[in-house]
N, C-alpha and C positions, 0 to 999 in steps of 0.2 A: 240286843240293847235297842230300845226304842226312844225316840225323841218326841216329846210332846210340844206342840206349838199351835199356831193358828193356821187353818186351811184357807183356801181362797175366799170363803164366805165369812171369814173372821171367827169361826167356831174353833173351840179346842179340839185338837185331833192329833193323832200320831202323824208326824210329818216326814220322818225318815226312820229307817231301821238298819241295824247291822247284825248280820247273822254270822256266827262263828262255829260252823259245824266241824266236827272231828271226823275225818274220813279214813276208814280202814278197809283195805282190799284183802280178800282171802286168796289163798293159793300162792303160787310162786310168781305169777305175772303181775307185777305192780307197775302201773304206768309212771313214766317220768313226768316232770313238771309240765312240759309242752303238751304231752298227750292228755294229762289230767285237765289242763286248761281247755282243750278241745272237748273233752267229755263233759266238763262243767258247762260250757257254752251251749252244747247240744241239749243237755238236760234242761237248762234254764229256758231256752226258747220253746220247749215243749211243756213247761210247768204251768199248770192251771192257776196256781196262786200267783206266780210271777207275772203272768199275763193279765191278772185281774186287779192287782193293787195299783194305786196311782201315786204312791209315794216312792222316794228314792230308796232302794234297797241295796246295801253293799254286802257282799259275801267275802268274808275274810277267813276262809277255811284252812284247816291244818291237815295235812296228810300224815297219818301215823305210819311209819315204816318199820 
């Protein structure tokens, strides 16, 4: 979901986005909520897109168990 607004220059732009990925792990080892949060944080810090965009991005993922 993206929000359209005005950027710092007053131009129309996407000003924030919410991502709602559905995450499914294969195999028998499914991380708990705390471990998943650590994995997500580590992946986000290494993400090319996440490190490139200047808008606020919220991730509201769902773990499918």
